[in-house]
N, C-alpha and C positions, 0 to 999 in steps of 0.2 A: 684157374677159366673159366669153371662152371660157375661159379660161385659169382665171378666178375659178370659174367652173363646174365645170369640172374636178376643182379642188380639195377645193372643196365634197363632191363627189359622193365623193371618196377619205375623204376626211373622214366623210363618213355611213357609210359602210361600216368604218369602226372604230367611229364612235360606236355603231351596231347588233349590232356585235359585244360590246364592253362592256356594253350593255343586256341581249345573252341571257344572257352571263355569266353576271353579278348576279342577274338574276329566276331562271335554272336553280337557282343554288346559296340562296337564298334560301325558293324554292319547296321546296326538300329540304330545309332546314334547319329546316322548319314541323315538328309534332310529327304523328305519323299519317300516312296514306298514301291515294291514291285507294279503296281498297277498304275501309279503315277505316271499320266503323256498327255505328249503336247494337245490332244484334242480331247479333253476331262471327260471324264467318264462321269455318267450321272451316280449321287452318291447311293442309291440303293443298288446299283451294282455292286459299287465297290464294296459295300457293307457283307453282300452278300458272296466276296468271292473271298473277302477277311474271314467268313465264317468257313467258308469253305475248305480252307487252308489254314484254321486256326489262329490268324494273325490279328483275332481279336479277342486272344486270349493273354494274360499275364504273361512277361518274357521269360520270369522264370519256368513257367509252366512249358510255353514255347519252347525251352532250351532244354526243359526234360523230356519231352514229347520225342524232340528230335533225335538225343540222345540215344533214348529208350529205345527206339529203332534200329538206330546203328548197332548198340553192342548188345539188346538184349534178343536173341535165337528163338525162334517160336517155330514149336513144334505140332504139326495138324496132321491129321489122316482123312481118310475114307469123304465121308461129305462135307466135314468141318472144313477141309482144307479147299474145296472147292468154294464152299458160300464164302470165302477170306480172301480168297484169290485175287490179287492185284497186279498186274504185268510187269509192275518197274519194280519187283524184290527179285535176288538173284535165288532161283532154286538149286539146293545140292542135294542127293541122294544121300540118305542115311545106311549104312549096312546093315543096321538092326533089325529093321522092317522096311521090306519094299513097298511097301505101301505109304511109307513116311519120309516128309519135303522137310529141310532145317531151313527156313526161312531167314538169311546172315545179310548184313551190311544192306542195309534200303536207304540209299539218300533222298528219297522224295520224291515227288514230281517236281519240275523246272518250270517256274511263272510264264516265262519268254516262250521256250519251245511245248509248248503242249503236247505233241505229238509224242515228244520221245524224253522218258525222263530221264534223270542225272545218273541213274544207274547202264541204263543203253546207251548217255552219250560217251560215259567214263570208260562202259565196254569195247565202244567204236572207236573212239579218239586219243584216249588215254598209250593204246599200245602204240599207234604212231608217234605220240610227243618221246616216248622210250624210246622206241629206235632212235629219234633223230639225237635225244640227248646223249645214249650211248655211243654212238656214232661220230658225234661230235668232239666228248671226252678223247675218243680214242687216236682222233684228227690232231687235238691239242697237246694229246702225249706224244704222239708219236714226230710232231715237228719240235715241240716248244723243248722238250729236257732231251734229244739230241743238242739242240741249239746253247741250251745251257750248259752242259758237260762240256760242249768243244768249247766255248764261251770262256769258262770256268778255267780249264785246264791251260786255255792259250790267252791266259788274260796279256791284255793290251797288244797285242797283236790285228793282223788284218781281219784272221775270221774271229776275235772278240770282238772288235768294228762293227764285220759285216752281219753277226748273231746279231747282237742287241741291235741294229740297225732297223734287221725284220722286226724284233720284238717293239720295237717303240713304233712302226708302222703298223703293227697289227692293233696295238693300245691307240694309235692316235686315230687311226680310218675306223670309222662305229660300224655294224653290220648293215646298221640302213643306206648305207653309201657303197659296201664292197658287196652286195648281194647283186643288186640293180650291175654295176660294175660288171662282175662274175658273168650276168643273164646276157650281158651285150656282146662281150669278148666271145663266151665259149658257146652261146646259144644262137645270137644273131650272125655275128662276123663270120664267124668259124664253122658254124653248127654242128659242134661235136655233140653237145649234149642236150638234152631239154631243157628248158628253162623252169615248166611246173611240174607238179603231180608229185606222187609217191609211190612206189613200190617196184617199181623197176629197178634194177642196181644202176641204169645210167641217170635216173633221177635222184636219186640218192647223193653224187657227188658233188655237186652242187651246193646245195644247201647242207650238205656236211662240214665241208669245206668252209665256206663264211662264215658258220658259228663255231669252230673248230679254230678256225685261225687266230681270232681275236682272241679266247681263250688261252691259244698256244702260249702268244705274246706275255701271259701271266707266268703261266710257267717254268720260261724260258728264262726271266730276269730272277725269278725266285731260286731256280734250280742254280744260274750263275752267283746268285750271292750264298746259297747254301754253300756249294761246293769252296766255293772260294774261302769260309769259317771254317769250314774242317780240314782244310788241307792247312792249317797253322795252327791245329792241336798240336796237344805234345805226343795222344799214341800215334798221330801221324810219322812224326817225326822221329819216335819208337821203332815205328817199322822200318823206314828206311835205315835207320842204323844198324837194325838187325842185318841187312844189307839185304833184304826182301825185292825180288824186282818194282819195278816201278809199275810193271802192269800189272802186278800183283795188288800193291798197294791202291794203286787209282780204283779198280774194280771191289774188291773186298773192303775195303777199311774208309774211303773218299766218298764213294757214288753211295755205297750202302744207306752211311751216314747222314749223306746229304739228302736223300729222299724222304726222309721225315715229314720236315716243313711240307714239302710237294704233294705228298699223299694226305695234310691234311686238310690243301687247298682243294687235291680232287675229288673228294667225301661230297663236301656241300657242292660243291662246281656240279658232280652227277647229278646230285638231286635238282638242283636247280633246275638241271637242265630238260631232265625228264619229264618234269611238272607241266613242261610247255612253252616254248618263245614265241612271243607272240608275233614281233618283228619279221622272223625266217620264215615262219607258215605263212604267213601274211601274204608276204613278197614271192615266196615260191607257192603260193597256192597248195600249202601242204594242211589235210584236214584234221587239223591236231587239237591238243586241248589249250591251246594260246589263247587263241578265238573266242572261245565261249569264256574263257574264266575274264576276259576284258570285258566282253560284252555284258555279261553279269554284273559285273560292277556296277558298268553305266547304267542298267535296266534293275539294278537291286532283285536281282534272284537270287536270292538268298540260300534255296537250298543247292546251287551251282557253285558261289561264294563259300561256303560251308564245305563244300566236300571236297572240291581241290584245295582247299588250303588244307584238309585235315590228310591229304592223301600225300603233299608236296611236306608239310610235317615227318609223316610216317616216312617219307623216303631219309628225308634230310637226318633224322634220329637212326633209323640202318645203318645209313653210309656213317654216323658218326661210329658207332659200333664195330663196325665192319674196320675204318679206322684204324680205331685202338687195338684191335686185335691183332691187326697189320704190324703196329709195332715192335710189338715184342719177336714177330718174326725178324724184322728186322735190323732191332736192335736189341740181342740178350741180355740189356744190363735194365732195361723196360720189365718190370713184374707188376702184376695184376692184385697185390698186397697193400 
């Protein structure tokens, strides 16, 4: 297991490197720049801004300088620390020296939110998107997996048709339609729940359900298909031939083995939702990362784009590693050799 995790971590470093290179090239290939506005700025002003943020350097040098700030920690003490201090660096105290500070993960300044560097944006908004994503996946799993299990066990019955009908509804109705409907019904007509904001438990119900319900449809259909496939395997027939109770056959053999494809989907789904969902965050006025990511793309805010893509890639790679580890726990036939 340790050897497998070590290999995956090394592979993760390579994947993140490729992601950053591709993202950096693509965002600079888009016409325009971070200081291109409807009202054109004087050429001298643009040159000064490009010089300030090192945007007049060759692309290779820009990439090296950006990644150096992210990956290379700098230890400073005393007067040296004060003279080089920047408000956008994250400070973490080191145990070996009371006066030493480790500067780590500097995503740089935001070109659009001048008063808020990228680190501050992540520190304030990323946890909110992560909470929304985790709760959305929990809602999706709590709705989708039971529906898929029931539909698979009760194939071609009213339970199967009802479960798949709900799944089709979830797939057919996009979040941009479902969210306003939930707001109108439960917030305006009934007045049970608030329609905007985040933080209080009541404020979390509508956005997490709107986000999770559409994802639950995917899990329900996948669970049903996997259940039907596993139920026709030879080892299931053997277990029944041995006289095992049907409940034990379903729980120990059918359900456990049919969860492998479902977990494969849940991992990337969780990573994607944790990085921010623009539609839900906008409709429910949730101060998450979705809004900043979309506006950073339209505004060519390179540090926010790079930082968000890098964080999303880290979430995705870690989720895939966790999924691979869970495989061995679910199915003993899987070995990391």
